[in-house]
Structure formats: C-alpha cells, structure tokens
C-alpha positions as CSV (number, residue, x, y, z in Angstrom):
1,M,98.4,77.8,75.0
2,S,96.4,74.6,74.6
3,Q,96.0,74.7,77.9
4,S,94.8,76.8,81.0
5,L,97.7,76.7,83.3
6,N,96.6,76.9,87.6
7,R,99.1,78.4,89.9
8,R,100.1,75.1,92.4
9,S,100.6,73.5,88.9
10,F,102.8,76.8,87.6
11,L,104.8,76.7,90.8
12,K,105.5,72.9,90.8
13,G,107.1,73.8,87.3
14,L,109.4,76.1,88.5
15,A,110.7,74.0,91.5
16,A,114.9,74.5,92.1
17,A,117.3,72.2,91.1
18,A,121.4,72.9,90.8
19,V,122.4,75.9,89.7
20,V,123.2,76.2,86.0
21,T,126.4,76.9,83.5
22,P,124.6,78.8,80.9
23,V,125.2,78.3,77.7
24,L,126.2,81.4,75.8
25,Y,126.2,82.7,71.9
26,A,129.3,84.9,70.6
27,C,128.3,88.5,69.7
28,A,130.7,90.4,67.4
29,P,130.9,94.3,68.3
30,Q,128.1,96.7,67.5
31,Q,127.9,99.9,66.0
32,P,127.4,102.6,69.2
33,A,124.2,103.2,70.3
34,S,123.1,107.1,68.1
35,S,122.8,110.1,70.0
36,G,120.0,111.2,67.8
37,E,116.2,110.7,67.6
38,S,116.0,106.9,67.1
39,A,115.5,104.7,69.8
40,A,116.7,101.8,67.6
41,P,120.5,101.5,66.1
42,T,120.9,102.8,62.9
43,Q,123.8,100.0,61.5
44,P,122.5,96.9,61.3
45,A,125.2,94.0,62.2
46,A,125.2,90.4,62.1
47,S,125.2,88.0,64.9
48,T,127.5,85.3,65.2
49,G,127.4,81.8,65.6
50,P,127.6,80.1,69.4
51,A,130.6,80.2,71.9
52,Q,128.9,77.0,73.9
53,Q,130.1,76.3,77.1
54,P,128.9,73.1,79.2
55,A,125.3,73.1,80.3
56,S,123.5,71.0,82.9
57,A,122.1,68.2,81.1
58,D,119.2,67.4,83.8
59,K,117.4,70.5,83.2
60,P,115.5,72.3,80.3
61,T,117.5,74.5,77.7
62,L,115.9,77.9,76.8
63,R,116.7,79.1,73.7
64,S,116.6,83.2,73.8
65,T,117.2,85.7,71.3
66,L,118.3,88.9,72.9
67,W,119.3,92.3,71.8
68,A,123.0,92.6,70.3
69,E,125.3,94.8,72.2
70,Q,126.6,98.0,71.1
71,S,130.4,97.8,71.2
72,G,130.1,96.5,75.0
73,E,127.6,99.2,75.7
74,G,123.7,99.5,75.4
75,R,121.9,96.8,76.2
76,T,123.8,94.4,77.8
77,W,120.9,94.2,80.4
78,M,119.2,91.2,78.7
79,K,122.2,88.9,78.6
80,D,123.2,89.9,82.1
81,K,119.7,89.3,84.0
82,A,119.0,86.4,81.7
83,L,122.1,84.4,82.8
84,E,121.6,86.1,86.2
85,W,118.1,84.6,86.0
86,A,119.4,81.0,85.5
87,E,122.1,80.4,88.0
88,K,119.4,82.2,91.1
89,T,116.7,79.7,90.2
90,G,118.7,77.0,88.8
91,T,115.4,75.6,86.3
92,A,116.6,75.5,83.2
93,N,119.9,76.2,81.1
94,V,120.0,79.3,78.7
95,E,121.3,80.0,75.4
96,I,121.8,83.3,74.1
97,E,121.9,84.2,71.1
98,M,122.4,88.2,70.8
99,V,120.7,90.1,67.3
100,N,120.6,93.1,66.3
101,Y,117.5,95.0,66.3
102,N,117.1,95.8,62.3
103,E,117.4,92.6,62.0
104,M,115.2,90.9,64.3
105,Q,111.7,90.7,63.0
106,A,112.9,88.4,59.8
107,K,114.5,86.4,62.2
108,Q,111.5,86.3,63.7
109,L,109.4,85.1,60.3
110,T,112.4,82.8,59.3
111,A,112.8,81.2,62.5
112,V,108.7,79.7,62.7
113,A,108.9,78.9,59.6
114,A,111.8,77.1,60.0
115,G,110.2,75.3,63.4
116,T,113.9,77.1,65.2
117,L,112.2,79.5,67.1
118,W,113.2,80.5,70.6
119,D,111.7,80.1,74.0
120,V,112.1,83.8,74.9
121,F,112.8,86.5,72.3
122,F,112.6,90.2,72.1
123,S,110.4,92.2,70.3
124,T,108.6,95.6,69.4
125,N,104.5,97.0,69.4
126,R,106.2,98.3,65.8
127,W,106.4,94.6,64.4
128,G,105.2,92.2,67.4
129,P,101.5,92.4,65.9
130,Y,102.9,90.8,62.9
131,S,104.4,88.6,64.4
132,A,101.9,87.6,66.6
133,Y,99.6,87.3,63.7
134,K,101.9,84.9,61.9
135,G,102.0,82.8,64.8
136,V,105.3,84.1,66.3
137,H,104.2,84.6,69.9
138,L,102.9,82.1,72.5
139,F,100.0,84.4,73.9
140,L,100.9,85.4,77.7
141,D,97.1,85.9,79.4
142,D,96.1,82.3,80.8
143,L,100.5,82.5,82.1
144,V,100.0,85.7,83.5
145,D,96.9,84.7,85.1
146,A,98.1,81.4,86.1
147,A,101.3,83.2,87.9
148,G,99.3,85.9,89.3
149,T,101.7,88.1,88.0
150,D,100.8,92.1,88.7
151,L,100.8,94.5,85.9
152,S,99.8,97.3,87.9
153,D,103.5,99.2,87.8
154,F,103.4,98.8,83.9
155,V,103.1,102.0,81.6
156,P,99.3,101.0,80.7
157,R,99.8,102.3,77.3
158,A,102.7,100.0,77.2
159,L,100.1,96.6,78.0
160,E,97.8,98.4,75.6
161,G,100.8,98.1,72.4
162,A,102.0,94.9,73.7
163,R,98.3,93.0,72.4
164,F,97.2,92.0,69.7
165,E,93.7,91.2,69.0
166,E,93.0,92.0,72.7
167,K,95.4,89.3,73.2
168,L,99.0,89.9,75.2
169,F,101.6,88.5,73.0
170,G,104.5,90.2,75.5
171,L,105.4,91.6,78.7
172,P,107.1,95.4,78.2
173,A,110.7,95.8,79.1
174,E,111.2,99.4,78.0
175,T,109.1,102.3,76.7
176,N,109.3,105.7,75.4
177,P,106.8,108.4,74.4
178,G,108.4,108.8,70.4
179,N,110.7,110.4,69.0
180,Q,109.9,114.1,69.6
181,N,107.4,114.4,72.2
182,C,110.1,116.3,74.7
183,V,111.8,119.6,73.6
184,Y,115.7,120.5,75.1
185,Y,116.9,124.3,74.6
186,N,119.9,125.6,75.0
187,K,119.6,128.2,77.8
188,A,122.0,130.6,75.8
189,L,120.2,131.0,72.7
190,L,116.9,131.8,74.7
191,G,118.6,133.8,76.8
192,E,120.1,135.9,73.7
193,F,117.0,136.7,71.6
194,G,115.4,137.5,75.2
195,V,112.8,133.9,75.7
196,P,111.3,132.9,79.2
197,E,112.7,129.2,79.3
198,P,109.7,127.1,78.2
199,T,107.5,125.1,81.3
200,D,105.7,121.8,80.8
201,D,102.2,124.4,80.8
202,W,103.4,125.7,77.4
203,T,101.0,125.5,74.5
204,W,101.7,124.8,70.6
205,Q,101.0,128.7,69.9
206,D,103.6,129.2,73.0
207,Y,106.4,126.8,71.2
208,A,106.0,128.5,67.5
209,E,106.0,131.5,68.5
210,M,109.1,130.9,70.6
211,S,110.8,129.3,68.0
212,A,110.3,132.1,65.3
213,K,111.7,134.6,67.9
214,C,115.0,132.5,68.4
215,T,115.7,132.5,64.9
216,D,118.2,134.3,62.8
217,T,118.7,132.5,59.3
218,S,122.0,134.9,58.8
219,R,124.1,133.0,61.6
220,R,122.5,129.7,60.9
221,I,120.3,129.9,63.8
222,F,116.8,127.6,63.9
223,G,113.9,128.0,66.7
224,T,113.2,124.2,66.2
225,N,113.8,121.4,64.3
226,L,111.0,119.6,63.8
227,L,109.9,117.6,61.0
228,P,108.0,113.8,61.8
229,T,109.5,111.8,59.0
230,N,108.0,108.7,60.4
231,Y,103.8,108.5,60.4
232,Y,104.0,107.5,63.8
233,D,106.2,111.0,65.0
234,F,103.6,112.7,63.3
235,G,100.4,110.5,64.8
236,A,101.5,111.9,68.4
237,L,101.4,115.8,66.8
238,A,98.1,114.7,65.9
239,R,97.0,113.3,68.8
240,T,98.0,116.5,70.3
241,F,95.6,118.8,68.0
242,G,93.1,116.0,69.2
243,G,93.2,113.9,65.6
244,E,94.3,110.9,64.8
245,V,96.1,109.7,62.3
246,F,93.9,106.1,61.3
247,D,89.7,106.3,61.8
248,A,88.9,104.0,64.7
249,E,89.1,100.6,62.9
250,K,92.3,101.4,61.4
251,K,90.9,101.0,57.7
252,N,91.5,104.6,56.9
253,F,94.7,106.9,56.6
254,A,93.1,110.5,58.7
255,L,95.3,113.3,57.5
256,I,92.6,115.1,55.4
257,S,89.1,113.2,56.8
258,D,89.9,114.4,60.7
259,P,89.8,117.8,60.5
260,K,92.1,118.1,63.5
261,T,94.9,115.8,62.3
262,A,94.9,118.2,59.2
263,E,95.1,121.4,61.6
264,A,98.1,120.0,63.1
265,M,99.6,119.3,59.4
266,K,99.0,122.8,58.5
267,S,100.5,124.0,61.8
268,L,103.2,121.9,61.8
269,V,103.7,123.6,57.5
270,E,103.6,127.0,58.6
271,L,106.9,127.1,61.2
272,R,108.2,126.9,58.1
273,T,106.2,128.6,55.6
274,V,105.0,131.2,58.2
275,H,106.8,131.8,61.1
276,K,109.9,130.6,58.9
277,A,111.1,128.9,62.5
278,A,112.9,126.0,61.2
279,P,115.2,125.3,58.1
280,S,114.4,124.3,54.6
281,R,115.1,121.0,53.3
282,D,118.5,122.2,52.2
283,E,119.5,124.5,55.1
284,A,118.6,121.5,57.6
285,E,121.8,119.8,56.5
286,G,124.3,119.7,59.3
287,L,122.6,121.9,62.2
288,N,124.1,120.5,65.6
289,F,121.7,121.6,68.6
290,F,125.4,121.5,70.3
291,T,126.9,124.2,68.7
292,G,124.3,126.3,68.9
293,Q,122.5,126.3,65.9
294,L,119.1,125.1,67.2
295,A,117.4,127.0,70.1
296,L,114.7,124.4,70.7
297,R,115.3,120.3,70.0
298,C,112.8,118.1,69.0
299,A,113.5,114.1,71.0
300,G,111.9,112.3,73.7
301,P,113.5,111.4,77.0
302,Q,115.5,108.1,76.4
303,V,118.4,110.4,74.6
304,I,118.5,112.5,77.9
305,K,121.7,110.4,78.9
306,A,123.6,110.9,75.4
307,T,123.2,114.3,75.7
308,Q,124.2,114.8,78.7
309,A,127.3,112.8,77.3
310,S,127.8,114.9,74.2
311,A,126.7,118.6,75.3
312,E,130.7,119.8,75.9
313,E,131.3,121.7,79.6
314,G,129.9,125.1,79.7
315,F,126.8,123.9,77.3
316,E,123.7,125.1,79.0
317,W,120.7,123.0,78.4
318,D,117.4,121.3,79.6
319,L,113.8,119.7,78.3
320,V,110.4,120.0,78.8
321,L,107.4,117.9,77.3
322,G,106.1,118.6,74.4
323,P,103.5,121.6,73.6
324,K,100.1,121.2,74.6
325,G,97.5,121.6,71.7
326,P,94.5,123.8,71.9
327,D,92.5,121.6,73.7
328,G,95.4,121.0,76.0
329,A,96.3,117.4,74.9
330,R,99.5,116.2,74.8
331,G,99.6,113.3,72.1
332,Y,102.4,110.8,72.3
333,S,103.3,107.6,70.1
334,M,105.0,105.0,72.2
335,H,108.0,103.0,71.2
336,I,107.6,100.0,73.5
337,L,110.6,97.0,73.4
338,V,108.5,93.4,74.5
339,M,109.6,90.4,75.6
340,A,108.2,87.4,74.4
341,I,107.6,83.4,74.1
342,G,107.3,81.8,71.7
343,S,104.6,80.2,70.4
344,T,106.2,76.8,70.0
345,T,108.2,76.7,73.0
346,K,108.1,73.0,75.4
347,H,109.1,75.1,78.2
348,P,106.6,77.5,78.9
349,Q,106.6,77.7,82.6
350,E,110.5,78.1,82.5
351,A,110.3,80.1,79.6
352,Y,107.7,82.4,81.4
353,S,109.8,82.7,84.2
354,L,112.4,84.1,83.1
355,L,110.5,86.5,80.7
356,E,109.1,88.0,84.4
357,Y,112.3,88.2,85.6
358,L,113.6,90.4,82.5
359,T,110.8,92.6,82.9
360,S,110.8,92.9,86.7
361,Q,110.9,96.4,88.6
362,E,114.1,95.0,90.0
363,T,116.0,94.4,86.8
364,A,114.1,97.7,85.2
365,Q,115.4,99.8,87.8
366,W,119.0,97.6,87.0
367,A,118.9,98.6,83.5
368,F,118.0,102.5,84.3
369,E,120.5,103.0,87.0
370,N,123.3,101.0,85.2
371,Q,122.5,101.5,81.6
372,S,119.9,104.1,81.1
373,Q,117.5,101.8,79.5
374,P,114.5,103.2,79.0
375,T,111.8,101.9,81.5
376,A,108.1,100.0,81.0
377,R,107.9,100.5,84.9
378,L,105.9,103.6,86.2
379,S,107.8,103.3,90.0
380,V,111.4,103.5,88.3
381,M,110.4,106.6,86.6
382,R,109.7,107.8,89.7
383,S,112.4,106.3,91.2
384,A,115.1,108.8,93.1
385,A,117.8,107.4,90.7
386,A,115.2,108.8,87.8
387,E,115.2,112.4,89.8
388,Q,119.1,112.2,89.5
389,Q,119.1,111.6,86.1
390,H,116.3,114.6,85.4
391,P,113.5,115.2,86.7
392,I,111.1,115.2,83.9
393,W,111.2,111.3,83.9
394,K,108.7,111.5,87.2
395,R,106.8,113.8,84.7
396,V,107.0,111.7,82.1
397,A,105.6,108.7,84.4
398,D,102.4,110.8,85.1
399,W,102.1,112.1,81.9
400,F,102.3,108.0,80.9
401,D,100.0,107.4,83.9
402,D,97.0,110.4,83.2
403,G,94.7,108.1,81.6
404,V,93.5,110.9,78.9
405,N,97.0,111.1,76.4
406,Q,97.2,108.5,73.7
407,G,98.7,105.9,72.8
408,P,100.7,103.5,71.4
409,T,102.1,103.4,67.7
410,P,99.5,103.2,65.7
411,I,99.1,100.2,63.7
412,P,97.3,99.8,60.6
413,W,94.8,96.9,60.4
414,N,96.7,95.2,57.4
415,L,99.9,95.4,59.9
416,R,101.7,96.8,57.0
417,V,103.4,99.2,58.9
418,Q,106.6,99.5,57.3
419,E,105.2,100.1,53.6
420,L,103.2,102.8,55.2
421,Q,106.1,104.3,56.9
422,D,108.0,104.5,53.4
423,T,105.2,105.8,51.8
424,W,104.6,108.4,54.1
425,A,108.9,109.1,54.6
426,N,108.9,109.8,50.9
427,L,105.8,111.8,50.4
428,S,105.4,113.8,53.2
429,P,108.9,115.9,53.2
430,E,108.0,118.2,50.6
431,L,104.2,119.0,52.0
432,M,106.1,119.5,55.3
433,Y,109.1,121.8,54.3
434,G,106.4,123.7,52.0
435,E,107.8,122.5,48.7
436,V,104.4,121.7,47.5
437,P,101.5,123.7,48.0
438,F,99.5,122.7,50.8
439,E,96.5,121.5,49.7
440,E,98.3,119.2,46.8
441,G,100.9,117.7,49.3
442,M,97.9,116.9,51.3
443,A,96.2,115.3,49.2
444,N,99.6,113.2,47.5
445,V,99.7,112.2,50.8
446,Q,96.9,110.9,51.4
447,K,96.0,109.0,48.7
448,E,99.5,107.2,49.1
449,C,98.6,106.2,52.8
450,Q,95.6,105.1,51.6
451,A,96.6,103.1,48.9
452,I,98.7,100.8,51.7
453,M,95.9,100.9,53.8
454,D,93.7,99.7,51.1
455,L,95.6,96.5,50.5
456,P,95.0,93.1,52.9
457,R,96.5,91.4,55.2
458,I,100.4,90.6,54.3
459,E,100.5,86.2,54.4
C-alpha cells in the first residue's frame, strides 16, 4: 500500500450504509469436481458475461472474481458469502465474475496488463508468487495490522505459503497437505492378505512391506498406487525422508545432491522394481480402488467426501496419515487457495473487509459443513463437524501445527513452476516405473529440471 492505515481510519472507512442489491455475473455450468487426487478441476470451462442487476449508486462497487461453480456444486461458498457480506455490512456493491480455476492465472496477468484488475479475487500458492511479482496483488501486511486481524487460527504453513519475498499476498481460504499424503485402505483386502490395518505411527518400511503382501498380479491386485507425477508431490516424499527438492536458495534442483532426497526416490522406485508392490505403467491403466484392485490408495484428506460418495454399500475403507520416514518425519507439500486484493483497487478498506469475511472462521466452518471444502483454519479441522466427517481431520490439524514438519509447495526462485512441473511430468515416470536404469533416470531428471531452474525469472 502507498500509505499506512491506522485502525480508526480503517473502521471509519467501513461505516455501514444501506443494504446492497449486488450485481452478479451469470455463470455457465461447469464439469463436476473430480473424485481423483487433484484438488483442481480437470476440465476448464470459460466464464461468461454479466447478467447485471441494479446496484446502489451511493456506494463503491467491488469487482470480484471467484471460483466457478461445479455444475451447481463445489465452491459456491465464495459467491454465497460475498453476497452475504454485502447484505450484512451495506459497505459496498459487489460484482461477481465466476472463473474456472484453470483459467485464473492467465486472466490475472491479462487483467493487470489491461488495467482491468479486480478488487478481490482468488489465487493460489502455486501461481500467486509470480502474480505478486508481476504486480497483480496488493500486499496485505499494512491492512492486517490496521485491522488487527488475528492470524493465529490459520494453518501456519498456509500463511507461509501465502507470502512472496516475506510479504503477504493473500489470506488462506482452503488448504490441503497435497495429493498423496494420506493413505486410504481397503479393509477387506487387508484382511484377505492377513495384514493388520495401519495406524498413524507406521513407517515407510511398514508401508512398503504391507504393499508387497497385498499384491497378487495374477488377480490384478496391487498393494499401492503411489507415483508422484507432480514434482511438489515428490517433494512431500523427499521431506518425509528428511530432504528437499530444492537447495536453500531454491536455485538448484536437489534430486541427486541431497542424499536424503535421492534416498526417497530410490525407495519409491523400489516399490516397483524390488517389492513388486505397485503397478507398471501398463498395469496401472484402469486400476480402481473401489473395485478391489488397490489395497492402499495414496490421496489427500480433501477427497474424503468424494470417497464416501464413491464407495458402494458394503465397501469398507478407512484412512491414516501417510507413513513416517526413517527419522520420524512426515512431509507434505501444501496446496493453498488464497483470497487476494488487486494492486490497483481504489477501495482497499472495503476490499479487505470482504477478504476478511471470505477467510473468516465462520465462513470456513460453513464451507466445510455445507460444501466439504478443505479448510485453512485449525479450529475447523478440530471441530465437531470435522470429527463427524472423519476423525483424521484433527490429526491433520495437529500435523500441520506441530512446528516441525514441512511445509508449503516448493516454488523455484525463478517462479517457473509450470515449466518445471511439465519437465518433471515428462521425464520422471520412466524413472519411477523403473523403465530405465536408476542412475541414468536420476541424471536425466536432474539435468532437465536444473535447466529450467537455471533460467532467469519470467518477465
């Protein structure tokens, strides 16, 4: 911000006025949220133009871009709560454009270049740092201080992931530990193979041995399906083994240079080459946890509700936190949805009031209870509603809050996340499937990923 805000001027700027009739942009139905491991929708759909309603002319108008609905399901909480804020406070009119997740980064960059940036919008810790670097985000530190916002209930690593160069570019609204950091298990299969159900205290060795015991290739049954096709999901496994995918300055890819990261990859490859506990590339095609082909399914807690919906009557399953590494660590690579303010807003106080409402404990509780959205609030994870959905949520909160385990999604210094991810996705599978000699595969992935990290920051 160009100037500091004290609490008196902040509150004065939010003096209540008449109740607003918001302006709402129409939105075409989107594809349903996937029940797979990704937190993002897999099929983008274009946003549509405005269907405008009358607005109160004596108040400022906040233009807001929120996550598009999923065929009437999914993240409608953003729209619902933005409209609720306008009605409750009477502070401002609200225009809402619904945009699909997969389009949002490009739209942010286009909007800031064209001078049409919104007042309030959603972002993530994957592309948020680059957007902040390009001038999209208003840094929030002054606004947080002026409003006296209590940040203590947010997941600590979520706040860390919402910073760029130590400055806060958004407030966390949703978070999860990554795509593969919990393990769902088929109780019937474990019983058939005489394997006891895992607990949160299990180790990587326990996991590998259990996976091997639950494999019967003649019946196309495999112990596990772990294959981190995202570099940051592998980063979570590296952290479990005590390593990192980057060096401390985030300028070097550490697949080989960090011995513990190399050990993590070796142990992952050995699931297939030594233990024969996971499918090859061809065998993996069409495998389904719900048809009894996988004993242990690696996914995040954010798909609990989808798992409950997909499991037919009589299918018994449960889940635990992922296994601990050799030194007792359990890493994660946190995905964070943040609500942000545009750098060009003319109404920072009103925009921040809306931002606080959208990321409040009350909103997070409502979104969790009504739309099963994974939360960035520790209190919601520890709530009775979370316990009712599944007791693991409290254990996830304790894991996030232990001050030991890492951490946000690793972002390279040059902010070339997508290029690095594309390189990893193209080259790492042949290494992880054991299709090339281990040392050769390691060298190939290291060389090509380092080539991306050697590039300058994107301009």
